[in-house]
C-alpha positions as CSV (number, residue, x, y, z in Angstrom):
1,I,-4.3,-15.6,3.9
2,Y,-0.8,-16.6,4.9
3,T,1.7,-14.2,3.3
4,L,5.4,-14.6,2.6
5,S,7.9,-12.2,1.2
6,L,9.8,-13.1,-2.0
7,H,13.1,-13.9,-0.3
8,D,11.5,-15.8,2.6
9,A,9.4,-17.9,0.3
10,L,12.0,-19.4,-2.0
11,P,13.9,-21.6,0.5
12,I,10.9,-23.0,2.3
13,L,8.0,-23.1,-0.2
14,D,8.3,-26.8,-0.9
15,K,8.4,-27.5,2.9
16,I,5.3,-25.6,3.9
17,E,2.5,-27.7,5.4
18,Y,0.0,-24.9,5.5
19,K,-3.1,-26.0,3.5
20,G,-4.9,-22.7,3.1
21,P,-4.6,-20.0,0.4
22,L,-1.0,-18.7,0.1
23,S,0.0,-15.2,-1.0
24,I,3.6,-14.4,-1.9
25,V,4.5,-10.7,-2.0
26,A,7.1,-9.4,-4.4
27,D,6.1,-5.7,-4.3
28,M,9.6,-4.4,-4.2
29,M,11.0,-2.6,-7.2
30,I,12.2,-5.5,-9.4
31,H,15.6,-4.8,-10.9
32,A,17.4,-7.0,-13.4
33,H,19.3,-8.8,-10.7
34,H,16.1,-9.9,-9.0
35,V,14.7,-11.7,-12.1
36,P,16.6,-15.0,-11.5
37,I,15.2,-15.4,-8.0
38,L,11.7,-14.5,-9.2
39,E,12.0,-17.1,-12.0
40,A,13.2,-19.7,-9.5
41,L,10.2,-18.9,-7.3
42,L,7.7,-19.2,-10.2
43,I,9.1,-22.6,-11.1
44,L,8.9,-23.8,-7.5
45,M,5.4,-22.4,-7.2
46,R,4.1,-24.8,-9.9
47,S,4.6,-27.7,-7.6
48,Y,2.7,-26.2,-4.7
49,K,-0.7,-27.9,-4.5
50,Q,-2.8,-25.2,-2.7
51,K,-4.3,-22.0,-4.1
52,I,-1.5,-19.5,-4.5
53,T,-1.3,-15.8,-5.5
54,L,1.8,-13.8,-6.5
55,R,1.5,-10.1,-5.7
56,V,3.8,-7.8,-7.7
57,Q,4.4,-4.1,-7.9
58,D,5.8,-4.0,-11.4
59,P,3.1,-4.6,-14.1
60,G,5.8,-5.7,-16.5
61,M,6.3,-8.8,-14.4
62,I,3.2,-10.3,-16.0
63,E,5.4,-11.2,-19.0
64,L,7.6,-13.3,-16.7
65,V,4.7,-14.9,-15.0
66,N,3.0,-15.8,-18.3
67,R,6.2,-17.4,-19.5
68,H,6.8,-19.6,-16.4
69,F,3.4,-20.1,-14.7
70,P,0.5,-18.7,-16.8
71,S,-2.2,-20.3,-14.7
72,I,-1.2,-18.6,-11.4
73,N,-3.2,-15.8,-9.9
74,C,-1.1,-12.7,-10.3
75,H,-2.2,-9.6,-8.4
76,L,-1.0,-6.0,-9.1
77,V,-0.1,-4.0,-6.0
78,S,-0.8,-0.4,-7.0
79,E,-1.0,1.4,-3.6
80,T,1.1,4.3,-4.9
81,G,-0.2,4.6,-8.5
82,N,-2.5,3.3,-11.2
83,A,-5.5,5.3,-10.0
84,N,-7.7,5.2,-13.0
85,N,-10.1,2.8,-14.7
86,E,-8.4,2.8,-18.1
87,G,-5.0,1.8,-16.6
88,L,-6.5,-0.9,-14.4
89,E,-8.6,-2.3,-17.2
90,S,-5.5,-2.6,-19.5
91,Y,-3.7,-4.5,-16.8
92,Q,-6.7,-6.7,-16.4
93,R,-6.6,-7.6,-20.1
94,M,-2.8,-8.3,-19.7
95,G,-3.7,-11.1,-17.3
96,F,-3.7,-9.7,-13.8
97,S,-6.4,-11.4,-11.7
98,G,-6.7,-8.8,-9.0
99,F,-5.6,-5.4,-7.8
100,T,-4.6,-3.5,-4.6
101,L,-6.1,-0.1,-5.3
102,S,-4.3,3.1,-4.9
103,N,-4.5,4.9,-1.5
104,E,-5.0,8.2,-3.4
105,L,-8.5,7.2,-4.5
106,K,-11.5,8.8,-2.9
107,L,-14.8,7.0,-2.3
108,S,-16.5,8.2,-5.5
109,D,-13.6,6.9,-7.6
110,L,-13.6,3.6,-5.7
111,Q,-17.3,3.2,-6.4
112,D,-16.8,3.8,-10.1
113,I,-13.8,1.4,-10.3
114,R,-15.8,-1.4,-8.6
115,K,-18.3,-1.3,-11.4
116,R,-15.7,-2.2,-13.9
117,I,-12.8,-3.9,-12.1
118,K,-13.0,-7.3,-10.5
119,N,-11.1,-8.7,-7.4
120,C,-9.9,-5.5,-5.6
121,D,-8.5,-4.9,-2.2
122,L,-7.7,-1.7,-0.3
123,Q,-5.6,-0.7,2.6
124,V,-8.0,0.2,5.5
125,Q,-5.5,0.6,8.3
126,G,-1.9,1.5,8.9
127,P,1.0,3.7,7.7
128,I,0.7,5.2,4.2
129,L,3.7,4.7,1.9
130,L,4.5,7.9,0.0
131,Q,7.8,7.2,-1.7
132,Y,10.0,4.1,-2.2
133,S,13.4,3.5,-3.8
134,L,15.6,0.5,-3.9
135,R,18.6,2.8,-3.0
136,R,19.4,3.2,0.7
137,F,19.7,6.9,1.0
138,L,20.1,7.1,4.8
139,S,22.8,4.4,5.0
140,S,25.0,6.4,2.6
141,L,24.2,9.7,4.2
142,K,25.1,8.5,7.7
143,N,27.8,6.1,6.6
144,N,25.8,3.4,8.3
145,T,25.6,-0.2,7.3
146,E,22.9,-1.3,9.8
147,D,20.1,-3.4,8.3
148,L,17.4,-1.0,9.7
149,I,17.7,2.7,10.1
150,E,14.7,4.7,11.3
151,T,14.3,8.5,11.5
152,T,11.7,11.3,11.2
153,A,11.5,14.7,9.6
154,Y,9.0,17.5,9.8
155,D,7.5,19.9,7.3
156,T,8.9,23.4,8.0
157,D,5.5,25.0,7.4
158,L,3.7,22.3,9.5
159,P,6.2,21.2,12.2
160,N,3.6,19.0,13.9
161,R,3.6,16.7,10.9
162,L,6.3,14.1,11.5
163,F,7.1,12.0,8.5
164,S,8.7,8.6,9.1
165,F,11.7,7.3,7.1
166,L,13.0,3.7,7.0
167,D,16.1,2.3,5.4
168,T,16.0,-1.4,5.2
169,T,17.6,-4.2,3.2
170,H,14.7,-3.6,0.7
171,G,15.6,0.1,0.2
172,H,14.4,3.5,1.3
173,L,10.8,4.2,2.4
174,M,9.0,7.4,3.3
175,Y,5.7,7.3,5.2
176,A,3.0,9.9,5.7
177,H,2.7,11.7,9.1
178,F,-0.5,9.8,9.9
179,H,-2.0,6.3,9.7
180,R,-4.9,5.6,7.5
181,C,-7.9,4.5,9.6
182,L,-11.3,3.8,8.2
183,I,-12.9,2.6,11.4
184,T,-15.4,5.5,11.5
185,K,-16.5,4.8,7.9
186,L,-17.3,1.1,8.1
187,S,-20.7,1.3,6.4
188,E,-19.2,3.1,3.3
189,L,-16.3,0.6,3.3
190,K,-18.6,-2.4,3.5
191,A,-20.8,-1.0,0.7
192,L,-17.8,-1.1,-1.7
193,N,-17.9,-4.9,-1.4
194,L,-14.2,-5.3,-1.8
195,D,-12.5,-8.7,-2.0
196,G,-10.0,-7.8,0.7
197,W,-9.2,-5.3,3.5
198,I,-5.5,-4.7,4.0
199,I,-4.3,-4.0,7.6
200,D,-0.7,-2.9,7.3
201,T,1.1,-3.4,10.6
202,R,4.7,-3.2,9.5
203,G,6.8,-1.6,12.2
204,Q,4.0,-1.6,14.8
205,C,3.9,-3.3,18.2
206,K,2.1,-6.6,18.9
207,D,-0.8,-4.8,20.6
208,Y,-1.4,-2.6,17.6
209,K,-1.5,-5.6,15.3
210,E,-3.9,-7.6,17.5
211,I,-6.3,-4.7,18.2
212,A,-6.5,-3.5,14.6
213,I,-6.9,-7.0,13.1
214,Q,-9.5,-8.1,15.7
215,F,-11.5,-4.9,15.3
216,Y,-11.8,-5.2,11.5
217,A,-12.5,-8.9,11.7
218,N,-15.3,-8.3,14.1
219,A,-16.6,-5.5,11.9
220,L,-16.8,-7.8,8.9
221,A,-18.6,-10.5,10.9
222,N,-21.0,-8.1,12.6
223,N,-23.3,-5.7,10.7
224,D,-24.0,-3.6,13.8
225,K,-22.0,-0.5,14.5
226,N,-19.2,-1.1,17.1
227,P,-19.9,1.2,20.1
228,Y,-16.2,1.2,21.0
229,S,-14.8,2.6,17.8
230,E,-13.6,5.9,19.3
231,E,-11.9,3.9,22.1
232,I,-10.1,1.7,19.5
233,I,-9.0,4.7,17.5
234,T,-7.5,6.4,20.6
235,K,-5.7,3.2,21.5
236,L,-4.2,2.8,18.0
237,K,-3.1,6.5,18.1
238,E,-1.3,5.9,21.4
239,L,0.4,2.8,20.3
240,S,1.6,4.1,16.9
241,K,2.2,7.7,18.1
242,K,0.5,8.8,14.8
243,P,-2.8,10.5,14.1
244,Q,-5.5,8.1,12.7
245,K,-7.1,9.7,9.7
246,L,-9.2,8.9,6.6
247,G,-6.5,10.0,4.3
248,F,-7.9,10.7,0.8
249,F,-11.0,8.5,1.3
250,F,-13.4,11.4,0.7
251,V,-11.4,14.2,-0.8
252,N,-8.0,14.9,-2.3
253,K,-7.2,18.6,-2.4
254,T,-3.6,18.2,-3.4
255,D,-4.1,19.3,-7.1
256,D,-6.8,21.9,-6.9
257,D,-6.6,23.7,-3.5
258,W,-4.8,26.9,-4.5
259,R,-5.5,29.5,-1.8
260,D,-5.1,33.2,-1.8
261,E,-3.0,33.8,1.4
262,K,-4.7,37.1,2.1
263,T,-8.3,36.1,1.7
264,D,-8.1,32.3,2.0
265,R,-10.3,32.0,-1.1
266,I,-9.6,29.2,-3.5
267,R,-8.2,30.6,-6.8
268,K,-9.3,28.6,-9.8
269,N,-7.3,28.5,-13.1
270,T,-4.8,31.0,-11.8
271,I,-1.3,31.0,-13.3
272,V,1.1,31.1,-10.3
273,A,4.4,31.1,-12.2
274,K,6.1,30.3,-15.5
275,V,9.2,28.2,-15.8
276,I,11.5,29.9,-18.2
277,D,14.6,27.7,-18.0
278,T,16.2,25.1,-15.8
279,K,19.9,24.2,-15.4
280,K,21.6,21.5,-13.2
281,K,22.9,23.0,-10.0
């Protein structure tokens, strides 16, 4: 699928000679001043003859889509949220034709969702977005007006975990200290029978893009295990300078892993503290 960003698509959509399925990504945080360009894009999209999909991050945009182009495929990108069946089913009833599932979901949750939700894709490779804001925090902090500012920061308790931060014309983005990599779990991934695998290569070098895309393409075409998977993972780690991990594909301990520091035993249903009052500053 050929993919264009929102701002790239508007001036050239009526000139594209590409005849395959087209996907336009508007997964930024849509503020009021973005609505006119999105409306203009929807009006222009009606004249495009090929199959076309609009991917949005804001579920409220379905109202705008239904007003201007109700027959279009509108896909909800929920990589950082919407991690339950009920929420996804309500969006499906609103008119969304497909979903990018949350990266927080573990395999058992994904299996359950696939029984009830149609047309789903999932990120299988690449950097994991943790936070996103339209505001450019680094540019104001550094008094810097550059289009792209990159930096890293580490967890004081875990100094080996380097988190990446980007300030771009689209806002402020924070990424996890690792890349998601499901290469070692291809059999479980294939069994989900997803409609799409997302390989996110933003900010990566050309070799990373080509190696990752080629490997997963071969994996889809070939049912046999690839004997060079460990070699591929090592190469992707070297190119990205990031660990290649499963992420939350099998377990997410964030909410229930309370450990006793002295015994390292997990404490269940333990009150750690009580908030009495809060005041600004």
